[in-house]
N, C-alpha and C positions, 0 to 999 in steps of 0.2 A: 550803657547800650545793649539792647536785646539782639540776640543771634538772628540770622538770615532764617535758620530753622525754625525759631519760634515764630517768626513771621510767616512761613509757609503753613505752619500747623494752624494759627489762630485764622488766618485768612482763608483756609480750606475748611475749617470747621464751621465759619459764618457764612462766606459766599458759595459754599459748595453744598455743605450739609445742612444749611439752614439753622444753625445753633445761634441763639441770641448772644448780644455782647455781655450780659450779665452772666449767662451759662459758660461762655468762654473764658471769662475772667475768671470763675471760680474753677474750673477745670484746670486752667494752667497758672493760677496762682497770682493774677495780675489784676490791677484795677481795671473797672469797666471803662474809665476815660482812655486807658492806655489802650486797650481793644479797640477804642474808635479811632486812635492814632494810627493803630497797625493796620487797620483796613484801608487807611489813605494811601499807604504806600507799600509797594511790592517788597523794598528791601530798605532797612534803616536808614532814615534820609540823613542822619547824623545832625551836627550843629548847623544851622542855618542863618546867616547874617541876614539882619533886618535892612541894612543900608549899608552901601559901599563907604569906606573911610574918604575922608575929604582930603584931596591932594592938591594944594593950591598952586603948587608950581607945575603939576603934570597935566591937571585936568583940563586946562585950555587948548593942550595938544594932544589929546586923546583923539578925537577926530581924524587928526592928520596922520597920527600912528595907524589908527584903524585902517585909513584909506590905502597906506603903503602896505599893510598886510593883506589887504583885498587884492590890490593889484599884484602882488606877488603869487597869487594862486593861477596866474595867467602864465607866468613864466617858468622855465625849466627849474627844479630844485636848487642846482648849483648856482643859479644867479639870483636868488631871493636873499633878502635882507636879513643880516643878523641883527640881535638887540643893538650890539656895538655900533654896526653901520647906520643905524637908525638914529641912534644919539648923536653920531657926527653928523647927521645931516640936519637934525632940529636947530643947532644953534646957528650953523651958517644960512639955512634958509628961511627960518620962522623965528630967530629971535629967543630961543629956549636958554634957561640959564641954569637949569637943575643939572642934577648930578647922574652917572650911568645907572646906579643901583635901583633909582625909581623906575626907570626906563626900563631896564632889563627886567624887574619884578612884574611890570605890567605886560610885556611881550609874552613872558611864560605863562602868566595866567591866561591871558587872552588865548594862547595856543592850546592850553590845556583844556581849556572850556570848550573848544570848537572840536579836539579830537574825538574820533570815535573810540568808545570805552565799552568793554565786556564786564559785566558783573559775575562773578564765580557763583557757580550754583552750588546748592546744597542737596546731595543726592542720599534720601532715604534707604534703609535696607529694604530688599524686596521689590524694587521697582527696576526693569531691565530694558534695553532697547536691542531692536533688530533690524537688519538690513543685510544686503548683499553686495560681494564685491566681484571683481573680475580679475583674471590674469592667464598666461599662458602657461601650459605645461605638457609633459610627454606621458601619454598613458599607452601602455603596451607599445611603446615605440613610436606612436602617431601623435604629431603634435597638435594640440586642441586648446579650446579656450575653456577655462575651469570658472565656476560660478560657485562662489564659495559663500555658503550662509554664516552669518555671525550674530550670535547672541551675547551682550556686554551687560556687566553687571557693574554700574557707576560707582557705587557705595565701596564695592571691596576690590575693583579694576580685575576681577577675574571676568574669563569670557571662554566662550565655546566657539568653535568654527569648524564645517563640513563642507566638502567639496561636492560638486554636482555637476553634471555635463551640461546641464541649463537650467536657468531660473524659472521653473515650471510649479505650479500648484502643489505637484507630488514632492517636489524637492523643498517647497516652502513648509508643507505639513510635516515631513518625514525630518525637518530641521528642527523644529519645535520638538517633536517627541523625542529625539536624539538628546538634544539638550537638556530638557528636563530629566531625562534619565541621567545624563552625566553629571547634572547639578545635585540631583537625587530630591528634587522637589519642584512645586511650580510657583512662579512668581505673583505678587499680589497685581501687577501692571506691565503691559508691556507698551513702549512707543514705537511706533511705524512712522515711514514715510507714507505717502499716498499711493500705493502699489495698487496696481489693479487685482492683484491677487486677493487682496483683504477688501478693496473698496469699489464697489460697482458703481457708485455715483456719489460725488461730491455736491452736497445740496445746498452749499453755503452756509454761512453764519456759524460754521463749525461742526455741521451736521453732515453725517455721512450714511449712505445705504451699504451695508456689508454684503459682501457675496454670501452666497449659501454655504460653501465649503469653510469659509472662515468662520462663520456664525456657529457651524457644527463643531469646529476645533474649539473655538471659545466656550461653547456650551459644555462641551466634555471636560474641560479642564479648568473652567471657571475662573479665568484670569480677567481683569479689567483692561481694556485697550484704550491707547491714545494714539493721536496722529498728529505729526509735525504740521506746520504751515507749510504749503505748497511752495516750492523752490527754496526752502529755508534749512539747508543742511546742518546749519548749527543748532537746530532744536533737538537734535540728536548727536550733538558732537562726540559723545563718548564711543559710541559703536563706529563712526566715521573714522575715528582714530584708532579704534581697533582695526578695522580693514585694513588702514595703512600700515598698522605695527605687523599684522599678519602677512601681508605681502612682502614688507621689506625683510622679516624675521624667518619666515618659514617658507617663502616662494620665491626667495633669490638666491642662486639662480634657478632657472624653471625647473620645477620638480620632476622627476622621472621616476615611475611606479609601474608595475605590472597592471594594476588595476585601481579603480576608485575606492576599493576597500581596502587595499593597502595604504593608499595616500591618506585616506580617512583615520585608518589606526594610527599611522604616524603622526597626524593632526593632532587626534586625541592624546597622545603622549606628550606633545607640545604644550597643549593647554594645562596639562597635569603639572609639567614643569613650571609653567608660569606662575601656579599658585604658590610655588617656593619662592618668589621674587618678593623683593622688599622695595615697595612703590612710594615714593615721597615720604619716607620715614616710617611706614606701615607696611606690616605683612599682609 
C-alpha cells in the first residue's frame, strides 16, 4: 500500500500543478493506472470488500438489531444495549438461535462504521501554521490580557511564540518577522484561520481578498498562504495544540514580568528548550 505522503504529492502534482497522469507516474516511479487510482482517493483506501459475507443465521435479524441500536441513540449512554443484552433479547423475543459471537461481531462493526473517525495527516517540511492565543498575566504589577502569537512547525513539532498587549495588525506582522528570525528562514507556506487581519473579504468557493498589509508582508517574504475552513479549527490543529501547550506549560501560573520584552525573552528561551525535547520518539 502506498503512503499518505505519496498520495498527497501525486494528487497535488495533478490536481494543483496540472501535471498529466503519465508525467506524474514517471516522476514518482509508479504506473499511470496507479496514478489514476490515487486521484480518486485522498488517502489509501485499503482493501475493499465487494460484497458482505452471507450470514444465514444472523441476516434475518439484522433489521431488528439495527433498530435497537437506532433507538439507543435517544436514551442516555448508561442505558443503552450491550451486544450481550441484544443477544439475550433476540431468542426470547424473535426466536434467534445463533450464538453470541456473530451478534457481538456485527454490533462492533456497526458501531465502528458509524463512529466519527480522524485521519492522521502527513506534514511535509517547510509548511507552518499560525494563530493567536489568549491568557492573563501581570506586566509591571498590572493584571492584563496577554495575546500571544504562535507559529507551529507540524513536521518537526518545533514552534515559536511571542506575547503582545493586543491582537493587532502590528502584532501580527511583528510576530511573523520575529518567528522568521528565530527559525532562521521563511517557510514555504503558512496556514491561517480567516482572521480579518489577513482576509479583507471571503468571496466563497475558497477565494479570499487579502488585506493590503498582509499582501505586503507576503510579497516581501514570498511565502504561500493557505486558509482553513471557517469554523473548522481542526484544519490547523497543530497550532491549536501549540497554543494549549504554551498556555499550560509556560503561562500557568499567570506570568509576572516587568515588561513584555522580559516576558518575550523568557518565552523565546522556552521555545529553544522545547527543541531539545523528544516527541513521539523523534528529536
